[in-house]
C-alpha positions in Angstrom: 91.4 70.0 154.7 93.2 73.3 154.9 91.3 76.6 154.3 93.3 77.2 151.1 92.4 73.7 149.8 88.8 74.2 150.7 88.7 77.6 149.0 90.3 76.3 145.8 88.2 73.2 145.6 85.0 75.2 146.2 86.0 77.9 143.6 86.9 75.2 141.1 83.7 73.3 141.6 81.6 76.5 141.3 83.4 77.6 138.1 83.3 74.1 136.7 79.5 73.9 137.3 78.9 77.3 135.8 81.0 76.3 132.7 79.3 72.9 132.3 75.8 74.4 132.5 76.7 77.3 130.2 78.2 74.9 127.7 75.0 72.8 127.7 72.9 75.9 126.8 75.6 77.5 124.6 73.8 77.2 121.3 70.5 78.4 122.7 72.3 81.6 124.0 74.0 82.0 120.6 70.7 81.9 118.8 69.1 84.5 121.0 71.9 87.0 120.3 70.5 90.1 118.4 72.1 92.9 120.4 74.3 94.8 119.8 74.8 92.8 116.6 73.0 89.6 115.6 76.3 87.7 115.2 75.2 84.7 117.2 78.3 84.3 119.4 77.3 85.4 122.9 77.3 81.8 124.2 80.6 81.1 122.6 82.2 84.3 124.1 80.9 83.6 127.6 82.1 80.0 127.5 85.6 81.0 126.4 85.9 83.4 129.2 84.9 80.8 131.8 87.2 78.2 130.2 90.1 80.6 130.8 89.1 80.9 134.5 88.8 77.1 135.0 92.2 76.6 133.3 93.8 79.1 135.6 92.4 77.4 138.7 93.7 74.1 137.4 97.1 75.6 136.7 97.3 76.9 140.3 96.3 73.5 141.7 98.9 71.7 139.5 101.8 74.1 140.0 101.5 74.7 143.8 102.7 71.9 146.0 101.5 73.6 149.2 98.1 75.1 148.8 98.3 76.8 152.1 100.7 79.2 150.4 98.1 80.2 147.8 95.3 81.7 149.7 92.1 83.3 148.5 93.8 86.6 147.3 96.0 84.8 144.9 93.2 82.6 143.7 90.8 85.4 142.9 93.5 87.7 141.5 94.7 85.0 139.1 91.3 84.1 138.0 90.3 87.7 137.4 93.4 88.2 135.2 92.6 85.0 133.3 89.1 86.2 132.7 90.4 89.5 131.4 92.9 87.8 129.0 90.5 85.1 127.9 87.5 87.5 127.2 86.2 87.9 123.7 83.3 90.0 122.4 81.0 92.3 124.3 79.6 89.6 126.4 82.9 88.0 127.2 84.5 91.4 128.2 81.5 92.3 130.4 81.6 88.9 132.0 85.3 89.4 132.8 84.4 92.6 134.5 81.7 90.9 136.6 84.4 88.4 137.7 86.9 91.2 138.3 84.4 93.2 140.5 83.6 90.1 142.6 87.3 89.4 142.9 87.9 93.0 144.2 85.4 92.6 146.9 86.7 89.2 148.0 90.3 90.5 148.1 89.2 93.6 150.1 88.1 91.4 153.0 91.1 89.1 153.8 90.4 86.4 156.4 86.7 86.9 156.2 84.7 83.7 155.6 82.9 83.5 152.3 79.3 83.5 153.6 76.0 84.9 152.2 76.9 88.5 153.3 80.3 88.5 151.6 78.8 86.7 148.5 76.1 89.4 148.3 78.7 92.2 148.6 80.7 90.5 145.8 77.7 90.4 143.5 77.0 94.1 144.1 80.6 95.0 143.4 80.5 92.8 140.2 77.5 94.7 138.9 79.1 98.1 139.7 82.3 97.1 137.9 80.5 95.9 134.8 78.4 99.1 134.6 81.5 101.2 134.9 83.2 99.4 132.1 80.6 100.3 129.5 80.5 103.9 128.3 76.8 103.9 127.3 75.2 101.0 129.3 72.0 99.6 127.8 69.3 98.5 130.1 67.7 95.1 129.5 71.1 93.5 129.0 73.3 91.3 131.2 74.2 94.5 133.1 70.6 94.9 134.3 70.2 91.2 135.1 73.3 91.2 137.3 72.3 94.4 139.1 68.8 93.0 139.7 70.2 89.7 141.0 72.6 91.5 143.4 69.7 93.7 144.6 67.5 90.7 145.3 70.2 89.0 147.3 70.9 92.1 149.3 67.2 92.5 150.1 66.9 88.9 151.2 70.0 89.2 153.4 68.7 92.4 155.0 65.3 91.0 155.8 66.1 87.3 156.4 67.5 85.5 159.3 71.1 85.5 160.5 73.1 85.5 157.2 76.5 85.1 158.9 78.5 81.9 159.2 80.8 81.1 162.1 84.5 80.9 161.0 84.5 77.3 162.0 81.4 76.5 160.0 81.2 73.1 158.4 82.2 73.3 154.8 79.1 71.4 153.7 76.9 73.9 155.5 78.8 76.7 153.9 78.3 75.2 150.4 74.5 74.8 151.0 74.1 78.3 152.4 75.9 79.8 149.4 73.8 77.7 147.0 70.6 79.0 148.6 71.7 82.6 148.1 72.6 81.9 144.5 69.3 80.2 143.8 67.5 83.3 145.0 69.7 85.2 142.5 68.7 82.8 139.7 65.0 83.4 140.4 65.5 87.2 140.4 67.7 86.9 137.3 65.0 85.0 135.4 62.4 87.8 136.2 64.9 90.4 135.1 65.5 88.6 131.8 61.8 88.4 131.1 61.6 92.2 131.7 64.4 92.9 129.3 62.4 93.4 126.1 60.4 96.1 127.8 63.7 98.0 128.4 65.5 97.4 125.1 63.5 98.0 121.9 65.9 95.7 119.9 64.8 92.8 122.0 61.1 93.5 121.8 61.3 94.0 118.0 63.0 90.6 117.6 60.7 88.9 120.1 63.6 87.6 122.3 65.2 88.1 125.7 68.8 89.2 126.0 71.3 86.5 125.3 73.9 87.7 127.7 71.4 88.2 130.5 70.1 84.7 130.0 73.7 83.4 129.9 74.4 85.0 133.3 71.4 83.3 134.9 72.4 79.9 133.3 75.9 80.1 134.7 74.6 81.0 138.2 72.3 78.0 138.1 75.4 75.9 137.2 77.1 77.2 140.4 74.1 76.2 142.5 74.3 72.7 141.1 78.0 72.4 141.8 77.7 73.6 145.4 74.8 71.3 146.1 76.1 68.3 144.2 72.7 68.1 142.5 70.9 69.1 139.3 70.8 72.8 138.6 67.6 74.8 139.3 65.3 75.0 136.3 66.0 77.9 134.0 63.4 78.5 131.3 64.4 77.8 127.7 63.9 80.7 125.3 63.1 80.2 121.6 65.5 81.5 119.0 64.3 84.7 117.2 62.8 85.0 113.8 65.3 86.1 111.1 66.6 89.6 112.0 66.7 91.6 108.7 67.9 94.8 110.3 70.3 94.4 113.2 69.6 97.2 115.7 73.1 98.5 116.4 75.1 100.7 114.2 77.9 98.1 114.1 76.0 96.6 111.1 78.2 99.0 109.2 81.4 97.6 110.5 82.8 94.3 109.6 85.3 93.0 112.1 84.7 92.3 115.8 88.3 92.9 117.1 89.6 91.8 120.5 93.1 91.8 121.9 95.1 92.2 125.1 97.8 94.8 125.7 100.5 94.2 128.3 102.8 96.9 129.6 106.5 96.5 128.9 108.7 95.4 131.8 108.9 98.3 134.3 106.3 100.3 132.3 102.7 101.3 132.9 99.8 101.5 130.5 97.6 104.6 130.5 94.1 104.8 131.9 91.7 102.6 129.9 89.5 105.7 129.2 92.4 107.4 127.5 92.4 105.1 124.5 88.6 105.2 123.9 88.5 108.3 121.6 91.1 106.9 119.2 89.2 103.6 118.9 85.9 105.3 118.5 87.4 107.3 115.5 87.7 104.0 113.6 84.7 102.0 115.0 82.1 101.5 117.7 81.1 99.1 120.5 84.4 100.1 122.2 85.4 98.5 125.5 88.8 99.1 127.1 89.1 97.5 130.5 91.9 96.4 132.9 94.6 98.2 134.7 98.1 99.8 134.3 99.6 96.3 133.7 97.1 94.7 131.3 94.2 95.9 129.2 91.6 94.1 127.2 90.3 95.8 124.2 87.1 95.2 122.1 86.0 97.3 119.1 83.9 96.8 116.0 85.9 98.2 113.1 86.8 97.8 109.4 90.5 98.3 110.2 91.8 95.8 112.9 95.4 96.9 112.2 94.5 100.5 113.0 92.9 99.4 116.3 96.1 97.6 117.4 98.2 100.6 116.2 96.5 102.8 118.8 98.7 101.0 121.3 102.0 101.2 119.4 104.7 102.1 121.9 102.3 101.6 124.9 102.7 97.9 125.3 102.7 94.5 123.6 99.5 93.4 121.8 98.6 89.7 122.1 95.6 87.3 122.0 94.3 89.1 118.9 91.0 87.7 117.7 89.2 89.1 114.6 85.7 87.8 113.7 83.9 88.7 110.5 80.5 89.9 111.8 78.9 90.0 108.4 79.7 86.3 107.9 78.6 85.6 111.5 75.2 87.2 110.9 74.7 85.3 107.7 75.7 82.0 109.3 73.3 82.6 112.2 70.5 83.3 109.8 71.2 80.2 107.8 71.4 78.1 111.0 68.1 79.4 112.3 66.3 79.0 109.0 67.6 75.5 108.5 67.5 74.3 112.1 71.2 73.5 111.9 73.2 73.5 115.1 76.9 74.2 115.1 79.1 71.3 116.4 82.3 72.2 118.2 85.0 69.6 117.5 88.6 69.3 118.5 90.1 70.2 115.1 88.8 71.8 112.0 90.3 73.2 108.9 90.2 76.5 106.9 91.1 76.5 103.2 91.8 79.6 101.1 89.9 79.0 97.9 88.8 80.6 94.6 86.0 78.9 92.7 82.5 77.8 93.7 83.1 74.2 92.8 86.3 74.0 94.7 84.6 75.6 97.7 82.0 72.9 97.6 84.6 70.2 97.4 86.4 71.5 100.5 83.1 71.8 102.4 82.3 68.2 101.6 85.5 67.2 103.3 84.6 69.1 106.5 86.6 72.3 105.9 85.5 75.9 106.3 86.5 78.1 103.3 87.8 81.6 102.9 87.3 83.2 99.5 90.7 84.4 98.4 89.4 86.2 95.3 90.6 85.7 91.8 94.2 86.3 92.9 94.0 84.0 95.9 95.6 86.6 98.1 93.7 87.3 101.4 95.2 89.5 104.1 96.4 88.3 107.5 93.3 89.7 109.1 91.0 88.0 106.5 92.6 84.7 107.5 92.4 85.5 111.2 88.7 86.1 110.8 88.4 82.9 108.9 90.1 81.0 111.7 87.5 82.4 114.1 84.6 80.9 112.1 86.0 77.3 112.3 83.9 75.6 115.1 86.8 73.8 116.7 89.4 74.3 119.4 92.3 73.7 117.0 92.6 74.7 113.4 94.5 73.6 110.3 95.0 76.4 107.7 95.5 75.3 104.1 96.8 78.5 102.3 96.7 76.9 98.9 99.3 79.3 97.5 102.9 79.9 98.3 102.2 83.6 98.4 99.6 83.1 101.2 101.8 81.0 103.5 103.4 83.9 105.3 100.1 85.7 105.9 98.6 82.4 107.2 101.5 81.9 109.6 101.2 85.5 110.8 97.4 84.9 111.5 98.2 81.6 113.2 100.6 83.4 115.6 98.0 86.1 116.4 95.1 83.7 117.0 94.1 82.6 120.5 93.3 79.2 119.0 95.9 76.5 118.4 96.6 76.9 114.7 98.9 74.9 112.4 99.6 76.0 108.8 100.0 73.1 106.4 101.9 74.8 103.5 99.8 73.6 100.5 101.0 75.5 97.5 97.9 75.0 95.3 94.2 74.4 95.7 94.3 71.0 94.2 97.1 69.9 96.5 95.2 71.2 99.5 92.2 69.1 98.5 94.3 66.0 98.5 95.6 66.9 102.0 92.1 67.7 103.3 91.0 64.1 102.8 93.1 63.2 105.8 91.3 65.6 108.2 90.2 63.8 111.4 88.2 66.1 113.6 88.9 64.0 116.7 92.7 64.3 116.3 94.8 67.3 117.3 95.9 69.9 114.8 99.5 68.6 115.1 98.4 65.0 114.3 96.3 66.2 111.4 99.1 68.4 110.1 101.5 65.4 110.1 99.1 63.3 108.1 98.4 66.1 105.6 102.1 66.9 105.1 102.8 63.2 104.3 100.1 63.4 101.6 101.5 66.7 100.2 104.9 65.0 99.8 103.3 62.6 97.4 101.3 65.1 95.3 102.6 67.0 92.3 100.6 69.9 90.8 100.2 71.7 87.5 97.9 74.2 85.8 97.0 75.7 82.5 95.7 79.3 82.2 95.3 82.0 79.6 98.3 84.4 79.7 97.5 87.7 81.3 100.3 89.5 79.5 102.6 88.9 76.5 105.9 87.1 77.2 109.0 89.4 77.1 110.9 86.7 75.1 108.1 86.5 72.5 107.1 82.9 73.3 103.4 83.7 73.8 100.9 86.5 73.6 98.0 87.6 75.8 95.3 84.9 75.9 97.6 82.1 74.7 97.8 79.0 76.9 100.6 78.8 79.5 101.2 75.5 81.3 103.1 75.0 84.6 104.3 72.0 86.6 104.8 73.3 90.1 106.3 76.7 89.6 108.1 75.8 86.3 106.7 77.1 83.0 106.8 73.9 80.8 104.5 74.7 77.8 102.7 77.5 75.9 100.8 78.1 72.8 97.5 76.3 71.9 95.4 74.9 74.8 95.4 71.3 73.6 99.2 71.1 73.2 99.8 72.9 76.5 97.5 70.7 78.6 98.9 67.6 76.9 102.5 68.5 77.9 101.4 69.3 81.5 99.5 65.9 81.8 102.4 64.0 80.2 104.9 65.3 82.8 102.6 64.8 85.8 101.5 61.3 84.7 105.0 59.8 85.1 104.8 57.3 87.9 101.3 58.6 88.9 98.4 56.4 89.9 95.7 59.1 89.9 95.4 62.3 88.0 92.7 64.8 89.1 91.7 67.7 86.8 89.6 70.6 88.1 87.9 72.5 85.2 87.8 76.3 85.6 85.8 79.1 84.0 86.1 79.3 80.2 88.1 76.0 79.8 88.4 75.8 75.9 88.3 71.9 75.7 85.6 69.4 76.6 86.5 66.9 79.3 86.4 64.0 76.8 89.0 65.7 74.7 91.2 66.3 77.6 90.8 62.7 78.8 92.3 61.5 75.5 95.5 63.3 76.3 96.2 61.4 79.5 98.7 58.5 79.1 97.3 55.0 79.5 97.3 53.2 82.8 96.5 56.3 84.9 93.2 56.7 86.7 91.6 60.0 85.8 89.1 62.1 87.8 87.4 65.3 86.6 85.8 68.0 88.8 84.0 71.3 88.2 86.3 73.7 90.1 84.8 76.9 88.8 88.1 78.8 89.5 88.6 82.1 87.6 91.7 82.7 85.5 92.7 79.1 85.5 91.4 76.7 82.8 92.6 73.6 84.5 94.2 72.7 87.8 95.9 69.3 87.8 97.2 67.1 90.6 98.9 63.8 90.4 99.2 61.3 93.2 
């Protein structure tokens, strides 16, 4: 086995072990998350960062026929960049800087065997890089844990036996020596995690340890397991906190956790990361800007994601934009802890834009997440992007449920770092018919194909009170207006109007579904009498405002 092959295999095994163990404790880490905001996503963010690293190593292995041409420098440089681009949230960005710091140390010593001494130096550089990335480092967090782990390893190397390995050392001996060093780091990390509440009042008040610090220990334990080919060293489980009524950090006042990458234009250079901080702090907090003149990763809590990306107008290209609604995340976390419900990550989920409590419940019963579009059913691109983030799946179907929302949904899909497919449902009742086809184990592309086939067989209509008088004098404010698709087909009294809509939709239909909205002026039994014979009829309580009835025919 060549040195390059050995390096790549060892690196892939260590990263894979870290990811697997972190994934197994992901929800525990999420539930511990109370600082800086109790949004319950620390485990998710750390997993996503490591997933990007593993994917990059796999890409290198698959795309390079001769691994001797790769070498350690290219491996660690590529993985550090992947971590930077894949990072999300405070914990993900800081983890990317730990990886970058370790990479800088490894690259600075070309040709030197990775042994306990070099590993200890890489850990120390990782801690330094992570501290330097945070403008106001908080002790008791993952920063402290990594520093304490690196210090413990350095002390052991200084006072232990011969820590160096001969250049021709057996690869198995190298793995076991590195694993021994990392196990010492795990022990020191656990002690540091336990001390965290004494250093950070927010942790002590909530009665928890730091989620990110605990996550770092867990991922190092995973590395030990991979290098030894055995079970990971035991890492204590920590109970989820009681409900946090008052999140500690001031970001409770901001809504969106906004993350994105900025890439310099061809031949250009980005400014120093610190040069962008003041502009971002003017519109939010928890600002992190890390990277180099070629690529930056940006994290900010703000109410104005568009203003955050605008800071980089003319500087470079913004990509990998991810916007999470922290207010919704905090509420979801509290509900999960109170109800003992664990999130399940599936391959594909769906997000539906809705208006109406009954319709929301119907979509949820079909396995969809919902985004309240308000009475006008008109959310912004950033609202939809935040909604995509809440779907616990790798791939997402978006049902915009209005022709006016399709473009915003497509823009959000293009910005998201998830695989997102927009199924252009033009009405809520049509989207419900399509959502029946959702198969979580299938890909978004497969689900979209099935849903589009259903939409092709569905016709829709609606009856609503007119919001304004007709310019041609056909109806006044409050009169019933009836549509089939986008065509106005009837107006006047409610009974005659819904009758005409039902008559047109019932032609060649097997099933007609009617969703009753707020203030519907006719009882269900009276509406049922207007449906032509031979057609199966279903009623539902939609609760939608401004629409008396939403009708679909299949």
